[in-house]
C-alpha positions, 0 to 999 in steps of 0.5 A: 368778899362782899360786905354790906354797903354801909361797911365796905363796898364789894372790894374785889379786884374786878368792880366798884359799887356805884350806888349814889346813896352810899357814895359818902360811906364808901372808900374804893381800894382799887380802880378796876379795869371793868366796872359793874353798876349794881343798879343794872345788875339785880343779882348783885343788888339782891346780894347786897340786900341779903348780906346786909341782913346777916350779923356783923360776925357773919359778914366779916367771915366772908372773904374778899372775892368776885361776887359773880363767882360767889353767885355762880357757886351759890346757884351750883349749891342750890341746884344740887340740893334736890333733897332739901338739905339746907333748911335753917333750923335753929333757936330762931327758926322752928320747923314745927311739930309737923315736920316728918321726913318721908324717906327715913331709913332704919340703921341696922347693925353692920360691919361699917360702923357701930350703933349705940342702940337699935332704934336709930334712923336717918334720911336716905341721903344722909344714910347713903353718905354715912355709908360712904364715909364709914367705908373711908373711915374703915380704910383708915382703921376707924369704926365710927360709933353712931350714938344719936340720929333722927329725933321726932318732935315728940321725942325731942319734947322728952329729951328737952324736958328731961334736961330742964328737970335735971339741970334747969332751964338755962342749962337746957337751952344751952345744951339742948334744943327746944322741940321744933328747933332741933337739927336732929328732927331733920333726919340728917344729923349724927351725934358720934361717939361719947357725945361729950367734950372728951370725944375731941381727943379721940382718933375717931373725932380727929378723923371726922374733923379732917375728913367729914366734909369730903363726904358732905358732913359739916360740924354744926356747932364749932368752938367759939361760935355759941353766940352765932349758933346758940349752942356751945361747942359740940365736937360730935354733932355733924349734919349732912348738907352735901358735898357742894354745900360743904365746899361753898361753906368752906370757900365763902363762909369761913367754914361756918355752917350757921353763916351759910344756912342763914345766908341761903335762908335770907336769899330764898326769902328775899323779895 
C-alpha cells in the first residue's frame, strides 16, 4: 500500500500523490479516476510522515491498497483499544520499572488449561481471552500448557541476570529482555508449552499458530525477523493485542506484530 514519498507514492488504484518536492522521485503507475491532493488531506500527510519513520523492511511489508481504508481500519483498532493493549515495549522502548498493571488476575488450576506453576497471572483482558481460546482448544482436543505469564520488573531482573551469569551478555540479550523492556511486564503475554523450539512440532503449537489470532493473540517473535524484533524465533510466545488489532496486523503489516506496534507508536507520537 502506502510507501514513503522517497520510495514510491501511494500507488493504489484510487489516487496520486501531488507533492511538489517529491515529483522528480515518483513514478505513477496508474492514472486514477479521482485524485487526492495530500496537501489538503492532513491525515494522508501524517500517514506519509509516520511511514517514513519505519524501517525499510517494515515499509515493504505493507501491501498496496487504499490509504483511506488503511486509516479507517487504524481508527477502528485505536477506538477498540480501551484496555491499552498496544504499548510498544521492546529493546528500544522501555516501559520502566514503575509499570505495574492494575488489573492482574491470578490463574488458578482449572480444567480448561494446565499451569506450569501456581504463581502465574495475567491482566484481566488477557485472562478472559485465554479462557475463550482455551475453550476452543478443548473442543479440538487440546489442553494448553501455560508456562510463563506476567513478570514484574524485579522478577525480570532475576531472570535476565541469571541468564547473563549462565550464558554471557550476548546470549542473554538475544534470549531474554533487559528489565523494563520485556513484554511479559505488560501482563498480556503467555509462554506456552515447553518454551523451546521443539514446541513448534507439537499439536498444541500448531493449533495456536492456526487459531490464536481468532481470539486476539499474536506471535511476537516470528521466524526470520530477529533484526526487527531483537529476538530470535519464539514459537511459544504469544501476546494478547485484541481481535481487531490481529486483523489489522494481518491485513496491513504482513502479520508482523512488531511492524504494527511501531507504526501505532509513531502515529500516536506524530506532531
